[in-house]
Backbone as CSV, one residue per row, in Angstrom:
resi,resn,N_x,N_y,N_z,CA_x,CA_y,CA_z,C_x,C_y,C_z
1,UNK,4.722,-41.392,11.738,5.216,-40.246,12.454,5.064,-39.024,11.545
2,UNK,4.278,-38.069,11.957,4.018,-36.859,11.184,4.974,-35.759,11.587
3,UNK,5.421,-35.028,10.610,6.335,-33.922,10.864,5.543,-32.628,10.825
4,UNK,5.624,-31.868,11.899,4.961,-30.570,11.916,6.017,-29.494,11.705
5,UNK,5.634,-28.471,10.999,6.582,-27.418,10.649,6.320,-26.172,11.480
6,UNK,7.391,-25.532,11.863,7.253,-24.250,12.538,7.043,-23.170,11.491
7,UNK,6.557,-22.007,11.919,6.315,-20.909,10.976,7.611,-20.426,10.339
8,UNK,8.720,-20.498,11.073,9.996,-20.073,10.524,10.420,-21.004,9.393
9,UNK,10.203,-22.315,9.564,10.565,-23.267,8.516,9.704,-23.063,7.274
10,UNK,8.429,-22.764,7.478,7.531,-22.540,6.349,7.936,-21.283,5.600
11,UNK,8.291,-20.204,6.317,8.688,-18.955,5.667,9.958,-19.124,4.852
12,UNK,10.862,-19.966,5.325,12.105,-20.187,4.609,11.941,-21.185,3.471
13,UNK,10.815,-21.874,3.428,10.591,-22.870,2.389,11.317,-24.167,2.670
14,UNK,11.636,-24.413,3.946,12.415,-25.581,4.309,11.570,-26.834,4.470
15,UNK,10.269,-26.710,4.447,9.407,-27.854,4.673,9.124,-28.538,3.351
16,UNK,9.356,-29.835,3.311,9.073,-30.606,2.098,8.073,-31.688,2.442
17,UNK,7.178,-31.943,1.503,6.170,-32.976,1.676,6.684,-34.265,1.050
18,UNK,6.065,-35.370,1.435,6.451,-36.647,0.848,5.920,-36.779,-0.568
19,UNK,5.116,-35.810,-1.040,4.659,-35.790,-2.407,3.363,-36.532,-2.659
20,UNK,2.660,-36.925,-1.627,1.468,-37.716,-1.870,0.277,-36.910,-2.347
21,UNK,0.151,-35.659,-1.989,-1.009,-34.870,-2.386,-0.621,-33.610,-3.154
22,UNK,0.396,-33.674,-3.966,0.798,-32.484,-4.711,-0.255,-32.088,-5.741
23,UNK,-0.949,-33.057,-6.301,-2.012,-32.748,-7.261,-3.130,-31.949,-6.623
24,UNK,-3.535,-32.340,-5.427,-4.580,-31.596,-4.719,-4.076,-30.245,-4.243
25,UNK,-2.790,-30.143,-3.912,-2.227,-28.850,-3.524,-2.250,-27.890,-4.709
26,UNK,-1.919,-28.385,-5.890,-1.968,-27.553,-7.095,-3.412,-27.166,-7.396
27,UNK,-4.330,-28.110,-7.246,-5.752,-27.801,-7.460,-6.223,-26.759,-6.456
28,UNK,-5.710,-26.816,-5.238,-6.056,-25.834,-4.220,-5.571,-24.436,-4.555
29,UNK,-4.468,-24.346,-5.270,-3.981,-23.034,-5.704,-4.848,-22.466,-6.821
30,UNK,-5.249,-23.328,-7.737,-5.995,-22.860,-8.899,-7.464,-22.614,-8.564
31,UNK,-8.106,-23.604,-7.970,-9.514,-23.489,-7.562,-9.554,-23.919,-6.098
32,UNK,-9.487,-22.953,-5.202,-9.196,-23.224,-3.796,-10.185,-24.152,-3.108
33,UNK,-11.435,-24.221,-3.521,-12.416,-24.994,-2.772,-12.494,-26.464,-3.186
34,UNK,-11.892,-26.862,-4.296,-11.990,-28.252,-4.762,-11.414,-29.244,-3.747
35,UNK,-10.209,-29.039,-3.195,-9.700,-30.002,-2.220,-10.547,-30.077,-0.941
36,UNK,-11.287,-29.020,-0.638,-12.134,-29.046,0.552,-13.309,-29.996,0.392
37,UNK,-13.613,-30.385,-0.829,-14.713,-31.310,-1.099,-14.265,-32.764,-1.104
38,UNK,-12.984,-33.015,-0.911,-12.439,-34.368,-0.952,-11.845,-34.747,0.407
39,UNK,-11.277,-35.944,0.465,-10.627,-36.395,1.701,-9.289,-35.696,1.936
40,UNK,-8.779,-35.005,0.935,-7.495,-34.316,1.062,-7.574,-33.106,1.986
41,UNK,-8.789,-32.730,2.396,-8.928,-31.540,3.241,-8.265,-31.696,4.602
42,UNK,-7.952,-32.921,5.002,-7.313,-33.156,6.299,-5.788,-33.114,6.234
43,UNK,-5.233,-33.075,5.040,-3.787,-33.047,4.865,-3.267,-31.624,5.091
44,UNK,-2.327,-31.422,6.015,-1.808,-30.070,6.283,-1.142,-29.431,5.066
45,UNK,-0.498,-30.233,4.227,0.145,-29.714,3.015,-0.908,-29.135,2.067
46,UNK,-1.997,-29.847,1.891,-3.074,-29.381,1.008,-3.762,-28.161,1.616
47,UNK,-3.996,-28.180,2.935,-4.617,-27.021,3.599,-3.789,-25.760,3.409
48,UNK,-2.472,-25.913,3.495,-1.584,-24.771,3.304,-1.817,-24.142,1.935
49,UNK,-1.881,-24.967,0.893,-2.060,-24.435,-0.451,-3.487,-24.007,-0.738
50,UNK,-4.460,-24.567,-0.032,-5.838,-24.073,-0.158,-5.919,-22.647,0.380
51,UNK,-5.270,-22.392,1.503,-5.249,-21.035,2.065,-4.520,-20.068,1.133
52,UNK,-3.423,-20.525,0.539,-2.693,-19.685,-0.414,-3.575,-19.387,-1.630
53,UNK,-4.315,-20.398,-2.085,-5.212,-20.212,-3.220,-6.350,-19.260,-2.915
54,UNK,-6.841,-19.297,-1.680,-7.904,-18.377,-1.271,-7.402,-16.929,-1.295
55,UNK,-6.208,-16.700,-0.810,-5.627,-15.348,-0.847,-5.425,-14.906,-2.297
56,UNK,-4.970,-15.817,-3.137,-4.784,-15.507,-4.551,-6.116,-15.149,-5.210
57,UNK,-7.171,-15.881,-4.883,-8.500,-15.602,-5.420,-9.002,-14.222,-4.986
58,UNK,-8.803,-13.884,-3.722,-9.223,-12.573,-3.217,-8.460,-11.457,-3.939
59,UNK,-7.167,-11.669,-4.166,-6.376,-10.675,-4.894,-6.862,-10.538,-6.331
60,UNK,-7.293,-11.645,-6.934,-7.817,-11.583,-8.292,-9.127,-10.801,-8.338
61,UNK,-9.955,-10.976,-7.321,-11.186,-10.185,-7.252,-10.878,-8.693,-7.142
62,UNK,-9.919,-8.360,-6.305,-9.534,-6.964,-6.134,-8.984,-6.397,-7.444
63,UNK,-8.180,-7.182,-8.148,-7.633,-6.694,-9.416,-8.737,-6.513,-10.459
64,UNK,-9.807,-7.279,-10.352,-10.939,-7.102,-11.255,-11.666,-5.792,-11.023
65,UNK,-11.702,-5.354,-9.780,-12.357,-4.083,-9.462,-11.497,-2.868,-9.824
66,UNK,-10.219,-3.079,-10.069,-9.349,-1.969,-10.463,-9.752,-1.374,-11.800
67,UNK,-10.464,-2.131,-12.609,-10.908,-1.655,-13.926,-11.788,-0.425,-13.786
68,UNK,-12.508,-0.326,-12.705,-13.464,0.765,-12.517,-12.822,2.075,-12.073
69,UNK,-11.523,2.086,-11.867,-10.816,3.323,-11.541,-10.635,4.100,-12.851
70,UNK,-11.060,5.337,-12.881,-10.935,6.113,-14.129,-9.472,6.275,-14.561
71,UNK,-9.265,6.395,-15.803,-8.011,6.658,-16.500,-7.031,5.473,-16.440
72,UNK,-6.458,5.158,-15.294,-5.415,4.134,-15.210,-5.921,2.768,-14.749
73,UNK,-7.200,2.637,-14.502,-7.737,1.398,-13.942,-7.507,0.173,-14.805
74,UNK,-7.693,0.307,-16.094,-7.497,-0.828,-16.994,-6.067,-1.319,-17.010
75,UNK,-5.142,-0.384,-17.036,-3.721,-0.738,-17.055,-3.325,-1.390,-15.728
76,UNK,-3.781,-0.792,-14.619,-3.467,-1.364,-13.297,-4.034,-2.767,-13.154
77,UNK,-5.249,-2.966,-13.643,-5.883,-4.274,-13.558,-5.114,-5.322,-14.351
78,UNK,-4.679,-4.965,-15.536,-3.915,-5.904,-16.359,-2.555,-6.217,-15.748
79,UNK,-1.895,-5.215,-15.194,-0.598,-5.452,-14.542,-0.753,-6.330,-13.306
80,UNK,-1.817,-6.073,-12.528,-2.067,-6.890,-11.338,-2.377,-8.329,-11.737
81,UNK,-3.171,-8.508,-12.779,-3.495,-9.861,-13.236,-2.251,-10.590,-13.737
82,UNK,-1.398,-9.904,-14.449,-0.155,-10.506,-14.924,0.734,-10.914,-13.741
83,UNK,0.828,-10.046,-12.752,1.601,-10.374,-11.553,1.028,-11.568,-10.813
84,UNK,-0.292,-11.663,-10.759,-0.922,-12.798,-10.076,-0.715,-14.100,-10.836
85,UNK,-0.657,-14.038,-12.157,-0.360,-15.240,-12.940,1.065,-15.716,-12.644
86,UNK,1.993,-14.780,-12.544,3.386,-15.136,-12.210,3.447,-15.757,-10.815
87,UNK,2.736,-15.177,-9.873,2.704,-15.714,-8.509,2.082,-17.108,-8.502
88,UNK,1.029,-17.312,-9.289,0.394,-18.626,-9.392,1.372,-19.663,-9.929
89,UNK,2.126,-19.307,-10.948,3.102,-20.240,-11.522,4.184,-20.587,-10.505
90,UNK,4.646,-19.601,-9.751,5.639,-19.853,-8.696,5.067,-20.817,-7.658
91,UNK,3.802,-20.614,-7.284,3.157,-21.503,-6.323,2.986,-22.913,-6.850
92,UNK,2.624,-23.054,-8.125,2.464,-24.383,-8.720,3.796,-25.124,-8.752
93,UNK,4.854,-24.410,-9.081,6.183,-25.037,-9.103,6.577,-25.505,-7.702
94,UNK,6.339,-24.659,-6.695,6.685,-25.039,-5.319,5.855,-26.231,-4.867
95,UNK,4.559,-26.240,-5.167,3.688,-27.350,-4.754,4.072,-28.633,-5.475
96,UNK,4.417,-28.552,-6.742,4.782,-29.762,-7.479,6.113,-30.337,-7.008
97,UNK,6.970,-29.486,-6.456,8.231,-29.962,-5.880,8.071,-30.469,-4.457
98,UNK,6.873,-30.341,-3.907,6.621,-30.804,-2.549,7.064,-29.831,-1.477
99,UNK,7.338,-28.590,-1.855,7.778,-27.579,-0.893,6.579,-26.802,-0.373
100,UNK,6.596,-26.513,0.876,5.525,-25.736,1.503,6.011,-24.297,1.661
101,UNK,6.023,-23.558,0.537,6.525,-22.188,0.501,5.368,-21.220,0.316
102,UNK,5.307,-20.159,1.121,4.264,-19.159,0.895,4.479,-18.437,-0.432
103,UNK,3.381,-18.000,-1.028,3.462,-17.261,-2.282,4.164,-15.925,-2.037
104,UNK,4.936,-15.448,-3.011,5.588,-14.151,-2.834,4.568,-13.031,-2.671
105,UNK,4.843,-12.079,-1.866,4.085,-10.851,-1.617,2.768,-11.111,-0.875
106,UNK,1.941,-12.044,-1.338,0.605,-12.214,-0.757,0.483,-13.426,0.155
107,UNK,1.443,-14.317,0.151,1.346,-15.555,0.908,1.309,-15.387,2.420
108,UNK,1.832,-14.289,2.904,1.864,-14.059,4.347,0.473,-13.882,4.951
109,UNK,-0.503,-13.520,4.125,-1.852,-13.281,4.627,-2.667,-14.552,4.759
110,UNK,-2.168,-15.664,4.261,-2.909,-16.930,4.315,-3.000,-17.475,5.732
111,UNK,-2.069,-17.117,6.602,-2.086,-17.611,7.985,-3.286,-17.100,8.762
112,UNK,-3.928,-16.071,8.268,-5.068,-15.477,8.972,-6.329,-16.307,8.846
113,UNK,-6.365,-17.223,7.882,-7.543,-18.074,7.697,-7.388,-19.327,8.549
114,UNK,-8.416,-19.633,9.282,-8.399,-20.815,10.157,-9.484,-21.781,9.697
115,UNK,-9.060,-22.892,9.115,-9.986,-23.979,8.785,-9.213,-25.249,8.604
């Protein structure tokens, strides 16, 4: 019997996994496409964190382009990268605990990806 979560439960962080694919969920946060190459791609818990990892990757790309802004670009890029590392650590902790929690600030945009 599979438990499906509503969007409200996911936003509150009330959904917990049985812990079977936490390693792949963490891998999905760090390198988002790795779980898509395995059988774990069918697990909703892993898919959730793959989408979160994709949003995190896009934000990292954007923070890399901040360097090209004259005067304050380097500082902004470093601050954004530091913030993304903190967000990544929060996501890894949530995934390792088996919680299906969106990443702070950027996690809400992961619902837009359909795969």
